C-alpha positions in Angstrom: -2.7 -20.0 55.2 -2.4 -20.1 59.2 0.9 -21.7 60.6 2.0 -24.9 60.0 0.4 -27.3 62.3 3.9 -29.6 62.0 5.9 -27.2 64.1 5.4 -27.8 67.6 9.1 -27.4 69.0 11.5 -24.8 67.1 15.3 -24.0 68.1 16.4 -20.4 67.6 20.0 -19.7 67.2 21.4 -16.2 69.0 24.1 -13.9 67.9 26.5 -14.7 70.8 28.7 -12.2 72.4 28.1 -8.2 71.4 31.3 -7.2 69.1 31.6 -4.2 66.7 29.6 -5.3 64.0 26.8 -7.2 65.6 25.2 -5.7 68.6 22.2 -6.0 70.8 19.9 -5.9 68.0 19.7 -9.3 67.9 19.0 -9.6 71.3 16.0 -7.3 70.1 14.7 -9.2 66.7 15.7 -12.8 69.2 13.4 -11.8 71.7 11.2 -10.3 69.7 11.0 -13.7 67.7 10.7 -15.9 71.0 7.5 -13.7 72.2 6.1 -14.0 68.8 6.6 -18.1 68.7 5.6 -18.7 72.6 2.6 -16.9 71.5 1.5 -20.0 69.0 1.9 -22.1 71.2 5.4 -23.9 69.8 8.1 -24.7 72.2 11.4 -22.6 71.8 15.2 -24.0 72.6 17.2 -21.2 72.4 21.4 -21.6 72.1 22.8 -18.1 72.6 26.8 -17.7 74.8 25.6 -14.1 76.0 24.4 -13.7 79.1 24.3 -10.4 79.0 21.2 -10.5 77.2 17.7 -10.4 78.0 17.0 -12.9 75.4 19.2 -15.6 77.5 16.4 -14.7 80.0 14.8 -18.4 81.5 11.4 -16.5 81.0 11.9 -16.0 76.9 12.1 -19.5 76.4 10.9 -23.0 77.2 14.5 -23.8 77.1 17.6 -21.5 77.5 20.9 -23.1 76.4 24.2 -20.2 77.4 26.8 -23.0 75.5 29.4 -21.2 72.9 27.9 -21.0 69.6 29.7 -24.1 67.1 28.3 -27.6 66.1 29.1 -29.4 68.8 26.4 -27.3 71.3 23.9 -28.0 68.3 24.1 -31.3 68.4 24.1 -32.0 72.1 20.8 -30.3 72.2 19.6 -32.1 69.5 20.1 -35.1 71.0 18.5 -33.5 74.8 15.7 -32.3 72.3 14.5 -35.5 69.7 11.2 -33.0 69.1 12.8 -30.3 67.3 11.0 -29.9 64.2 13.0 -26.9 62.7 15.5 -24.2 63.3 14.9 -20.4 63.0 18.3 -19.5 62.2 17.9 -15.4 60.8 17.2 -13.4 64.1 20.8 -14.2 65.2 23.1 -12.0 62.5 26.0 -13.3 60.7 26.9 -15.7 63.3 23.9 -17.6 63.6 23.5 -17.9 59.4 27.0 -19.1 59.6 26.3 -21.7 62.0 23.1 -23.1 60.9 25.4 -22.8 56.9 27.8 -25.3 58.8 25.6 -27.6 60.5 23.9 -28.3 57.3 27.2 -28.5 55.1 27.8 -31.2 58.1 24.6 -32.9 57.9 23.6 -32.6 61.0 20.2 -31.0 60.2 19.2 -33.9 57.9 20.5 -36.1 60.6 18.3 -34.8 63.2 15.3 -34.5 60.2 15.0 -30.3 61.4 13.8 -28.0 58.3 15.2 -25.0 58.2 12.7 -21.5 58.3 12.9 -18.0 57.7 15.4 -18.5 54.7 16.7 -21.3 52.7 20.2 -22.3 52.5 20.2 -21.3 48.7 19.1 -18.4 49.1 22.3 -17.7 51.9 24.8 -18.8 49.4 23.6 -16.9 46.5 23.7 -13.5 48.6 27.0 -14.3 50.3 28.7 -15.6 47.5 29.3 -12.3 45.2 29.7 -14.3 41.6 26.5 -16.0 42.1 25.1 -12.9 43.2 26.0 -10.6 40.4 25.3 -13.6 37.8 21.7 -13.6 39.6 21.4 -9.9 39.1 22.5 -9.8 35.6 20.0 -12.7 34.8 16.9 -10.3 36.6 18.2 -7.4 34.8 18.9 -5.1 37.7 22.0 -3.0 37.5 25.3 -4.1 39.5 28.6 -2.0 39.9 31.4 -3.7 37.6 33.2 -6.2 39.9 34.6 -9.8 40.3 35.8 -12.3 42.2 39.6 -13.0 43.4 40.3 -16.5 45.5 44.2 -15.5 44.7 46.5 -12.6 45.6 47.4 -12.7 41.6 43.6 -12.9 40.4 43.2 -9.8 42.5 46.0 -8.5 41.1 44.7 -9.1 37.2 41.6 -7.4 38.0 42.8 -4.5 39.8 44.7 -3.6 36.4 41.4 -4.3 34.4 39.3 -2.0 36.2 41.3 0.9 37.7 41.2 2.8 40.7 39.6 3.6 43.1 38.9 0.0 43.9 36.4 -1.6 47.1 37.2 -4.9 48.5 35.1 -7.1 50.2 35.9 -10.4 52.0 32.8 -12.9 51.2 31.1 -14.6 53.9 32.3 -11.3 57.0 30.4 -9.5 59.3 29.9 -5.7 60.0 32.8 -4.9 56.7 35.2 -6.9 58.5 38.1 -6.9 56.1 36.4 -4.5 53.2 38.6 -1.3 52.2 38.5 1.5 49.6 41.8 1.7 47.7 43.0 4.2 45.7 46.6 2.6 45.2 48.8 0.1 44.3 50.5 0.0 47.6 46.7 0.2 49.6 45.0 -2.6 46.9 48.1 -5.4 48.0 48.1 -4.5 51.7 43.8 -4.9 51.8 43.9 -7.6 49.2 45.6 -9.8 51.2 43.9 -8.8 54.9 40.4 -9.6 52.8 41.9 -13.0 51.5 42.8 -14.2 55.2 39.8 -12.8 56.9 37.2 -14.3 54.5 36.3 -17.9 55.8 36.7 -19.2 52.2 39.5 -17.1 51.4 37.5 -14.8 48.4 37.4 -11.2 48.2 35.3 -9.3 46.0 36.5 -6.4 44.3 34.5 -3.9 42.2 34.8 -0.4 41.0 34.3 2.4 44.0 31.0 4.2 43.4 32.4 6.9 45.3 30.0 9.7 46.3 26.9 7.6 44.7 23.9 7.9 47.6 23.4 4.7 49.2 20.0 3.7 50.5 18.3 0.5 52.3 15.0 -1.1 52.0 13.6 -3.1 54.8 11.0 -6.5 53.4 8.9 -8.8 54.5 7.5 -11.8 52.3 4.9 -14.3 53.2 4.9 -18.2 51.4 2.0 -16.2 49.7 4.8 -14.2 47.8 2.9 -11.1 49.7 6.1 -8.5 49.8 5.6 -5.5 51.7 8.1 -2.4 52.5 8.4 -1.3 55.8 10.9 1.3 56.1 13.4 3.2 53.4 16.3 4.8 55.0 18.7 7.1 53.5 22.2 7.5 54.3 23.3 10.8 54.6 26.7 9.6 54.3 27.5 9.0 50.6 28.8 5.5 49.6 32.6 4.9 51.1 31.1 4.2 54.5 29.6 1.5 55.7 26.1 2.3 56.5 26.6 1.0 60.4 29.0 3.9 60.6 26.8 6.8 58.5 24.0 9.2 59.6 20.9 7.5 58.8 17.4 9.0 58.1 13.9 7.6 56.9 12.3 8.0 55.4 14.2 8.5 52.4 15.2 12.6 51.4 16.0 12.7 48.6 14.9 10.5 46.6 12.4 11.2 43.6 9.2 9.7 43.4 9.9 7.8 40.2 13.4 6.4 41.7 11.9 5.3 44.8 9.1 3.2 42.7 11.6 2.0 40.6 14.2 1.1 43.6 10.8 -0.6 45.1 9.9 -2.7 42.3 13.9 -3.8 42.0 13.8 -4.6 45.8 11.3 -7.1 45.5 12.0 -8.9 42.1 15.6 -9.5 44.1 13.8 -10.8 47.1 11.7 -13.1 44.8 14.6 -14.3 42.6 17.1 -15.2 45.4 15.0 -18.3 46.8 11.5 -19.5 47.8 11.4 -18.2 51.8 9.0 -16.3 54.2 11.1 -13.4 56.4 12.6 -10.4 56.5 15.0 -9.1 53.8 17.5 -6.3 53.9 18.4 -4.7 50.4 21.3 -1.8 49.6 21.1 0.2 46.5 23.4 3.0 45.5 21.7 5.7 43.2 24.1 8.2 41.3 23.7 11.8 42.5 22.7 13.3 39.0 19.5 14.3 37.4 19.7 10.1 35.6 19.0 9.0 39.4 20.6 5.4 37.8 20.1 2.5 40.6 22.2 -0.2 41.2 22.5 -3.1 43.9 25.0 -3.1 46.6 23.9 -6.6 48.6 20.6 -8.6 49.5 20.9 -9.5 53.1 18.1 -12.4 53.4 17.6 -12.4 57.4 16.4 -9.4 60.1 19.2 -7.3 59.8 21.1 -4.6 62.0 18.8 -1.9 60.2 15.7 -4.0 60.9 15.4 -3.0 64.7 16.0 0.2 63.6 13.4 0.6 61.1 11.5 -1.5 63.6 11.4 1.5 65.7 11.7 4.1 62.9 7.7 2.8 61.9 6.4 1.1 64.7 6.4 -2.2 62.9 7.5 -5.5 65.1 9.6 -6.6 62.2 11.2 -9.5 63.6 7.8 -10.4 65.2 6.2 -11.0 62.3 9.3 -12.4 60.6 8.6 -15.2 62.9 5.0 -16.1 61.8 5.7 -15.8 58.7 8.5 -18.3 59.0 5.9 -21.0 60.7 3.4 -20.8 57.6 1.1 -17.5 58.2 1.1 -14.8 55.7 1.0 -11.4 56.3 -2.9 -10.7 55.9 -3.8 -13.0 59.0 -1.8 -11.4 61.2 -2.6 -8.1 63.1 -1.1 -4.7 62.9 0.8 -4.6 66.4 -0.1 -0.8 66.6 -3.9 -0.2 65.7 -5.1 -3.7 66.5 -7.8 -3.3 64.1 -6.3 -3.4 60.5 -3.4 -6.5 59.5 -0.2 -6.7 58.9 -0.2 -6.5 55.3 0.5 -2.8 55.2 3.3 -0.5 54.1 3.8 1.8 57.4 3.8 5.8 56.8 5.5 8.2 58.8 4.3 12.1 59.0 7.9 12.3 61.5 11.9 11.6 60.9 13.8 9.9 62.1 17.7 10.5 62.1 20.0 7.7 63.5 23.7 8.2 64.1 26.2 5.4 65.0 28.3 5.8 68.5 31.8 5.7 68.1 34.5 4.5 71.1 38.4 5.5 69.7 39.5 6.9 73.5 39.6 2.6 74.4 41.3 2.3 71.3 44.4 3.9 71.2 46.3 4.6 68.0 43.0 3.0 66.1 42.3 4.9 62.3 39.4 7.1 63.1 38.5 7.9 59.6 35.1 6.4 58.2 35.2 3.5 55.9 34.0 0.0 54.6 35.1 -1.4 58.0 32.7 -0.9 60.4 33.7 0.6 63.6 31.1 2.0 65.7 29.5 0.4 68.9 26.1 1.4 69.3 23.9 4.3 68.2 21.4 6.5 68.9 18.0 7.6 67.0 16.4 10.8 67.7 12.3 11.0 66.2 11.3 14.5 65.2 8.9 16.5 63.0 11.2 17.8 60.8 15.2 16.4 59.9 16.2 19.4 61.6 14.8 18.4 65.1 15.5 14.9 64.7 19.0 15.7 64.2 19.7 18.0 66.9 17.5 15.3 69.2 19.8 12.3 68.1 23.6 14.6 68.5 21.9 15.3 72.2 21.2 11.3 72.9 25.1 10.9 71.9 26.4 11.9 75.5 29.5 13.1 74.6 29.6 16.2 76.1 27.7 18.2 73.6 23.9 19.6 73.7 23.6 19.5 69.9 24.8 20.9 67.0 26.5 23.9 67.6 26.0 27.1 69.9 27.8 25.3 72.6 31.3 27.1 72.2 32.6 23.1 71.4 33.0 23.5 67.6 35.9 23.3 65.5 37.7 26.9 64.8 40.6 26.0 62.9 40.4 26.1 58.8 42.9 23.1 58.0 41.3 21.0 60.9 38.1 21.1 59.6 38.7 20.6 56.3 40.8 17.9 57.0 37.9 16.4 58.9 35.5 16.8 56.0 37.9 15.4 53.5 38.9 12.3 55.9 35.0 11.0 57.2 35.5 11.6 61.0 33.6 10.4 63.2 32.4 14.2 64.6 31.7 15.4 60.7 27.9 15.4 61.8 29.2 18.2 63.9 32.5 19.8 61.7 29.7 20.2 58.6 27.8 23.1 61.1 31.4 24.9 61.9 32.6 24.8 58.3 29.2 26.6 57.5 29.7 29.0 60.6 33.1 29.2 59.3 32.0 30.4 56.2 33.1 27.6 54.1 30.7 27.7 51.0 28.2 24.3 51.1 29.2 23.9 47.0 33.3 23.4 48.8 31.4 21.3 51.5 29.4 19.3 48.9 32.7 18.9 46.1 34.7 17.6 49.6 32.0 15.3 51.5 29.5 14.4 48.4 26.8 15.0 50.9 23.4 15.8 49.2 22.6 19.7 48.8 19.4 19.4 50.3 20.9 18.1 54.2 23.3 20.9 53.8 21.1 23.3 53.2 19.1 21.8 56.1 22.6 22.8 58.2 22.5 26.5 56.6 18.8 27.1 57.3 20.2 26.4 61.6 22.8 28.0 61.4 20.9 30.8 60.1 18.8 30.7 62.7 21.5 30.8 64.9 22.7 34.0 63.6 19.3 35.6 64.2 18.5 34.5 67.3 22.0 35.7 68.8 20.6 39.1 68.0 18.3 39.1 70.8 18.9 38.8 74.5 16.5 36.8 76.9 14.3 39.4 77.6 13.9 40.8 73.7 13.3 37.2 72.1 10.0 36.8 70.9 7.5 33.7 71.2 7.8 32.8 67.4 11.4 32.7 67.4 11.8 30.4 70.6 9.1 28.2 68.7 11.2 28.1 65.9 14.0 27.3 67.8 12.9 24.7 69.6 10.8 23.3 66.6 14.0 22.8 64.6 15.4 20.7 67.9 17.9 23.3 69.3 18.0 22.7 72.9 17.8 25.8 75.9 21.1 25.1 76.8 22.2 26.2 73.1 19.7 28.7 72.8 21.2 30.1 76.5 24.6 30.4 74.5 23.4 32.3 71.9 21.0 34.5 73.9 24.1 34.8 76.9 22.3 33.8 79.9 21.6 31.0 81.9 19.6 28.0 81.0 17.0 27.7 83.9 15.9 31.5 82.0 15.4 29.8 78.8 13.0 27.0 80.3 11.2 29.7 83.0 10.8 31.9 79.3 9.3 28.6 77.7 7.0 28.1 80.2 6.1 32.1 80.5 5.5 31.9 76.9 3.8 28.5 76.6 6.2 27.3 74.2 6.1 23.5 76.2 6.9 20.2 74.3 3.8 18.1 73.2 3.6 14.4 72.6 2.6 12.3 69.9 2.3 8.7 68.9 4.7 6.5 66.5 1.6 4.5 65.0 2.5 3.5 62.0 -0.2 4.4 59.7 -0.3 8.6 60.1 -2.8 8.7 62.6 -5.6 7.1 59.4 -6.3 4.6 62.2 -6.2 4.5 65.9 -3.3 3.4 67.4 -3.3 0.9 70.5 0.2 1.4 71.6 1.6 4.0 73.6 4.7 4.8 72.0 6.1 8.8 72.1 8.2 11.1 71.3 7.9 15.3 71.4 8.3 18.1 69.4 6.7 22.0 69.3 3.6 22.6 67.5 1.5 25.7 66.8 -1.1 26.4 69.3 -4.6 24.4 67.8 -8.3 26.1 68.5 -10.4 23.5 70.2 -14.4 23.9 69.8 -15.0 25.5 72.5 -12.2 28.3 71.9 -9.0 27.5 73.9 -6.1 27.0 72.2 -3.6 24.5 72.8 -0.6 22.4 70.9 -2.7 19.3 70.6 -1.1 16.6 73.1 -1.6 12.7 72.4 -0.3 11.3 75.9 -2.7 11.1 78.3 -2.0 11.3 81.8 -3.6 8.7 83.9 -4.2 8.8 87.4 -2.0 5.7 88.5 0.4 5.5 90.6 3.4 5.6 88.3 7.6 5.3 87.7 9.9 6.3 85.4 12.9 4.1 84.3 15.9 6.0 82.9 17.8 4.0 80.3 20.9 3.3 79.6 21.4 5.6 76.1 23.7 4.4 73.6 25.8 1.3 73.8 29.1 1.8 73.9 32.5 0.0 75.6 31.9 -0.1 79.6 28.1 0.0 79.3 27.1 -2.0 76.7 24.2 -4.7 76.9 23.9 -5.3 80.4 22.4 -2.4 81.5 19.3 -2.7 79.4 18.7 -6.4 80.9 18.3 -4.7 84.3 16.3 -1.4 82.7 13.5 -4.4 81.4 13.5 -6.4 83.9 12.8 -3.3 86.6 10.0 -2.2 84.4 9.0 -5.7 84.3 9.2 -6.0 88.4 7.5 -2.6 89.1 4.5 -3.5 86.7 4.0 -6.7 89.0 3.8 -4.2 92.1 0.9 -2.3 90.5 3.1 0.5 89.0 2.3 2.1 85.2 6.0 1.8 83.9 7.2 4.2 81.9 10.6 3.8 79.6 12.6 6.4 78.3 15.7 5.5 76.0 17.0 6.8 72.8 18.7 3.9 72.1 17.1 1.8 68.7 18.6 -1.6 68.8 17.1 -2.6 72.1 14.9 -4.5 74.5 14.0 -1.9 76.4 12.7 0.4 73.6 10.3 -2.3 72.7 6.6 -0.8 72.0 5.2 -3.1 74.6 7.9 -3.2 77.3 6.8 -1.0 79.5 3.3 0.8 79.6 4.6 4.1 77.7 7.2 4.6 76.2 9.4 8.2 75.5 11.4 7.5 72.8 13.5 10.4 74.3 17.3 11.4 74.6 18.3 10.2 78.3 19.2 14.0 78.3 18.1 16.7 81.4 15.6 19.1 79.2 13.8 16.1 77.8 13.6 14.0 81.3 12.1 17.3 83.0 9.6 18.2 80.6 8.3 14.4 80.8 8.5 14.2 84.7 6.5 17.3 84.8 3.8 15.9 82.7 3.6 12.8 84.1 4.4 13.3 87.8 5.7 10.0 88.6 5.7 8.5 92.0 9.5 8.2 91.5 12.2 7.7 88.9 14.6 4.6 89.4 18.3 5.8 88.4 20.1 2.3 89.5 19.7 0.3 86.4 21.0 2.8 83.8 24.7 2.8 84.0 26.4 5.8 84.1 23.7 7.5 82.0 20.8 7.2 84.2 23.0 7.9 87.4 25.0 11.1 85.9 21.4 12.6 86.2 20.5 11.7 89.8 22.5 15.1 91.4 19.6 17.3 89.0 16.7 15.1 90.1 17.6 15.5 93.7 18.1 19.0 92.8 14.9 19.7 91.3 13.0 17.8 94.1 12.3 14.3 92.3 12.6 11.6 94.5 14.8 9.0 93.3 13.7 5.2 93.8 16.1 3.3 96.0 19.5 4.5 96.9 19.9 8.4 97.2 21.9 10.5 96.0 23.8 11.6 98.7 24.7 8.2 99.0 25.7 7.6 94.9 27.6 10.8 95.4 29.5 9.7 99.0 30.1 6.6 96.8 32.0 8.4 93.7 33.8 10.8 96.2 36.5 9.1 97.1 37.5 11.8 100.5 34.1 11.0 102.0 34.4 7.2 101.0 37.6 6.6 102.5 36.4 8.1 105.6 33.6 5.6 105.8 36.0 2.8 105.1 38.4 4.1 108.1 35.3 4.7 110.4 34.3 0.9 109.9 38.2 -0.4 109.9 37.6 -1.2 106.0 41.7 -1.2 104.6 42.3 0.7 101.2 44.9 1.4 99.1 46.3 4.4 100.2 45.3 7.4 98.2 44.9 10.8 97.2 43.4 13.5 94.8 44.3 15.8 93.0 43.4 18.7 90.6 46.5 20.1 88.5 49.4 17.9 87.7 52.0 20.5 89.8 49.1 18.6 92.8 49.8 15.1 91.5 53.2 15.3 91.4 53.3 16.4 95.3 50.8 13.1 95.5 53.3 11.0 94.1 55.7 12.0 97.0 53.5 10.2 99.9 52.2 7.4 97.6 54.5 5.5 96.4 54.8 3.8 92.6 53.2 2.4 90.5 50.2 4.5 91.2 47.1 4.0 89.7 45.4 7.5 88.0 41.7 7.8 87.2 38.9 10.6 86.8 35.9 10.6 89.0 32.4 10.0 87.3 33.5 7.9 84.5 32.1 4.3 83.7 34.4 1.5 82.0 37.6 2.6 83.1 37.9 6.0 81.4 41.2 7.6 81.5 42.6 5.1 84.4 46.5 3.9 84.0 48.8 2.9 86.0 52.1 5.0 86.0 55.5 4.0 87.5 57.4 7.1 87.6 57.1 10.8 88.0 57.0 11.9 83.8 54.9 9.4 83.1 52.2 10.9 85.6 52.7 14.4 84.7 52.1 13.4 81.0 48.9 11.2 81.9 47.0 14.0 84.6 48.1 16.6 81.8 46.5 14.4 79.3 43.5 13.6 81.2 42.8 17.1 82.3 42.8 18.5 78.7 40.2 16.0 78.2 37.9 16.4 81.2 38.6 19.3 82.2 37.8 20.8 86.2 38.1 16.6 87.1 38.9 15.6 90.4 41.4 13.0 90.1 42.4 10.5 92.1 45.4 8.5 92.7 46.2 5.2 94.2 48.9 2.9 95.3 48.5 0.2 93.1 48.7 -2.9 95.0 51.1 -5.2 92.7 50.5 -8.5 92.3 47.2 -8.7 93.7 44.2 -10.8 93.1 41.3 -8.8 92.3 37.8 -9.9 93.1 33.9 -8.4 93.4 30.9 -8.9 95.4 27.2 -7.8 94.2 24.5 -7.5 96.8 20.7 -6.6 97.3 20.5 -4.3 100.7 17.4 -2.9 101.7 18.7 -0.6 104.8 18.9 -3.5 106.9 19.7 -6.5 105.3 22.4 -7.6 103.1 22.1 -10.3 100.9 25.2 -10.9 98.6 23.9 -12.4 95.3 27.5 -13.0 94.3 31.0 -13.2 94.7 33.5 -13.5 91.4 37.1 -13.6 91.5 39.2 -12.5 88.6 41.4 -15.0 86.8 43.7 -11.8 85.6 45.5 -9.5 88.7 44.7 -6.9 89.9 45.2 -4.1 87.4 43.1 -5.6 84.5 39.5 -3.5 84.1 36.7 -5.9 85.7 35.2 -6.2 82.4 38.0 -7.3 80.6 38.9 -9.5 83.1 37.9 -13.5 83.3 35.3 -13.8 86.5 34.7 -16.7 88.1 31.8 -17.6 90.2 32.3 -18.9 92.1 35.5 -18.1 93.8 38.2 -20.9 92.6 41.1 -19.4 94.7 40.1 -17.5 98.1 40.3 -19.2 101.6 37.9 -18.9 104.1 39.6 -16.1 105.7 39.7 -13.8 102.5 36.4 -14.8 101.8 34.7 -13.8 105.2 36.5 -10.6 105.1 35.0 -10.4 101.7 31.3 -10.7 103.4 31.6 -8.7 106.2 32.9 -5.6 104.1 30.1 -6.1 101.2 27.6 -6.1 104.5 29.2 -3.0 106.5 29.7 -1.1 103.3 26.4 -1.7 101.9 25.2 -0.6 105.0 27.1 2.3 105.6 26.1 3.7 101.8 22.7 3.2 102.6 22.1 1.5 100.0 18.2 0.5 98.7 18.9 -2.0 95.8 21.2 -3.2 94.2 25.2 -2.3 94.7 28.7 -3.5 93.0 32.0 -4.2 95.7 35.8 -4.0 93.8 38.4 -5.9 95.8 42.2 -6.9 95.7 43.4 -9.4 98.0 47.0 -9.1 99.2 49.1 -11.4 101.5 45.3 -12.7 102.8 44.2 -8.9 103.3 41.3 -7.9 101.9 41.4 -4.1 100.5 38.7 -2.3 98.6 38.9 -0.6 95.0 35.8 0.8 95.1 32.0 0.7 95.6 29.3 1.8 93.1 25.7 1.6 94.9 23.6 0.7 91.4 23.0 -1.9 89.4 26.7 -3.9 87.7 28.0 -5.1 84.4 28.1 -8.2 86.5 24.5 -8.8 87.4 23.3 -10.4 84.5 25.9 -12.8 84.3 25.4 -13.9 88.1 21.5 -14.4 87.4 22.3 -16.5 84.8 24.1 -18.5 86.2 22.6 -19.2 89.7 19.1 -19.0 87.7 18.0 -15.9 90.1 15.5 -12.6 89.1 18.2 -10.6 91.0 16.9 -7.7 89.5 12.8 -8.0 90.0 14.2 -8.8 93.8 16.1 -5.5 93.5 13.7 -3.5 92.1 11.1 -4.7 94.5 13.2 -3.5 96.9 14.1 -0.2 95.7 10.2 0.6 95.7 9.9 -0.7 99.4 7.5 -3.2 98.1 10.0 -6.0 100.0 12.4 -6.6 101.8 15.5 -8.9 101.3 14.0 -11.5 104.1 10.8 -11.1 101.6 13.1 -13.6 99.1 13.5 -17.0 99.4 17.2 -17.3 97.7 17.9 -20.6 96.1 21.1 -20.2 93.8 21.9 -23.5 91.6 25.0 -23.8 90.1 26.7 -27.3 89.8 30.6 -26.2 89.1 31.6 -22.6 88.1 30.5 -19.9 85.5 33.2 -17.7 83.8 32.2 -14.7 82.1 34.6 -14.2 79.5 35.6 -10.9 78.1 35.1 -11.0 74.2 37.4 -8.1 72.2 36.8 -7.0 68.8 40.6 -5.5 67.7 40.3 -7.1 64.7 38.7 -3.7 63.1 41.1 -1.6 64.8 44.7 -3.7 63.2 46.9 -1.0 64.9 46.2 -1.2 68.3 48.2 -1.9 71.0 46.3 -5.0 72.5 47.6 -4.8 76.0 45.0 -4.9 79.0 45.3 -2.7 81.6 43.1 -0.6 84.0 41.2 1.2 80.8 37.6 -1.6 79.8 38.5 -2.7 75.7 35.8 -5.3 75.8 32.8 -5.1 73.8 30.5 -8.0 74.6 31.3 -11.1 76.7 30.1 -14.8 77.1 29.5 -17.1 79.4 31.1 -21.0 80.1 30.2 -23.3 82.6 33.0 -25.8 83.8 32.6 -28.5 85.9 35.9 -28.5 88.0 39.2 -26.7 87.9 40.8 -29.4 85.8 38.8 -28.5 83.0 41.1 -27.3 80.2 39.6 -24.1 78.8 40.1 -23.2 82.9 43.8 -24.3 82.3 44.0 -22.2 79.2 42.6 -19.3 80.7 44.7 -19.1 83.8 48.2 -20.2 82.2 47.0 -16.7 79.8 46.5 -14.3 82.8 49.2 -11.8 82.6 50.3 -12.5 79.2 48.1 -8.9 78.2 48.5 -6.9 81.7 50.1 -3.1 81.0 50.3 0.0 82.6 
């Protein structure tokens, strides 16, 4: 049956600001759904309050509403668009589902004659109400852990007495495991029970017997109106039960499951999906399997929506789940839709993988001082990376190289733990770096049986680690001159980086690279094709690996490379890697727009990124996608293979910028602002000299490389002093200190965590107003796209401040200084592309805090507030295709737009919530107000100093 002809106009609910537990994977799924519906000629109306995403770009939907996600906004939209036929709530995570339920309970959909598609309310209620879900599972014969529901403290205590410890507590209707915990004794139980009852919007918790050490699996399903069901992907958690799936290392396809149990699990998943309701769309089912020969399966939960894992599953398989789910929601059957990858087979198929993917979460505990860093049922990760390889070992190494935590992979970099007690502790209390610690434990000689006993990680995974370590030991007996081709090839096939091999052979990374070249051990690129090469794929979506040579018909021996290089002019855009605090989805927005603008200029576009949650890693965003670590060795090989005109680094945040020096050193053209100019802005001494020459005021400052130098500087500068390391993003390690004792302690701590860093010490302008400006410059002309004033005083990181566009409290004299300084600095730095400058305003004098000649966190916000495609313009300037004077700027904004930070402190109950120079917010929303008399502005202004900390 083709699409439902009655559906002509559909409302999609987005997921709002990024928080821990609900990140940009829903920007990806929402963007896909919007494109999918528009292909069908359906009018799309979107509500989402997040300005940093691609999803809220004016091009994405026919009508975009940047409004708070509440029923008041829904009513406003439905009144303005009486033509809306249906609402699709499954693309915006739990936030969208909860809002849809609330609107349903208030009778809003019924009042406006709007149908809910993609899911039905009964299905949501059954899956969220754990008691009803349990009854249904028992009815259909699906086993579950012993569990019961408590709606009061007393009832909870009774259940605990009946089941015995350890117990697992989960709050109903929450996201990312909020209010979930495993408890081992009564005291812990009482605290967790109280917290769970508070966190749940319906004050209900589910208490179940904790299945500690059982293996955990996830299945991603799609179903159409005809009751065809396909299983897109089976994901195995390397971490056993007890750690939230969002904090687990996951692997696809499943590695340690017997075929018999897999078939049984498939049947159970399909039965579960069919039993919860009659709807067409996506579904995610989680199971636990006993770690013995019986492989007993019990159901954990089912989510009748596109989930966090479906973005991962889409990238892992090449099957665009959200795109197809949106088409199923409007009535199509799977056999009527095309396989988006082959373009010649139908979507009614189950992908086959001839490679392995490994996802590793990315945490940011350094931003939450005093936080509990052990992993458990409550998700704490802020992002994730994915590695693709021909083996688990290769994929695992590529994922660890993607994390950007100064590790080159597993082991072999001199950074492992050497203390027995510390290693045992990190294995016992699941730590965020356990993926590395397992290797350290094997290296120390701790038996696999002991590691398995502590972690309950399946022996198959542990043996994979052991094999890696054995290989490291073997290679270490050679030198760069004596190592043979077969051994070098084996190390590369298992994912070891050149830096790691250099560490083993005690030589330089460049020597290993040259040796590989000489021996012909080179990367080849393989297609992600959904069907293990049974059908020809039309999508240019690649990963790298190493292979033995294949002999061709004419007798030449070469490895098989599936990435064919065209003769078109090409540009490479470096992506921003995993999401983290200080570098979020806004840089993905910039990368996607950079790619689209370059395509408009006639270039073949190539994207390199390793973040499975984003639009930039969608297989049809760029002409070619390399799903690879944004890690020097991988990038350099792609550049040598593709030979682009140049590389764009200023759109991918600090991740891409950090590679500028290397690119420059290797003679690779950086498009836009040069490496020298980028470096000049980071080097405080040179930058201050530039400001001095241009008569631009800046706070008194000096630099120091030791605690002793810092104390000497303090005598010249006067307290308070702002201390910060160079080359970091999101204010990492920044702090205001008010005496010598604090200064010494902070400098010693900083140099321990970031060795050999040059520290900047500024006199902190107490009580100053902070403002910032973003501009586009072509080297001759400067256009300021936006000037924002922060509601909070200077000293709170710009990412944590409420930024108001245009400013609300700066006089003409100050505004003129900001404009003059911005233009002077942009030209003095030879900026080509975007630049962001931050100011402190005190006594009507504008001081410069810093300048960043790159895309900033605020560019998407300004673009959405003014309705102008600034990244598109800036990219065309970087490519030399246009001058700033070629564009007709026409910003439109009535009243004010405020960028509001959103925090995820609820994940870390014991953390100091005060704000300071180090950024802590995980996302943002946009608020439009007509005037400064608005109550919401008044509230923000009244609270502006409340959280200011040192």
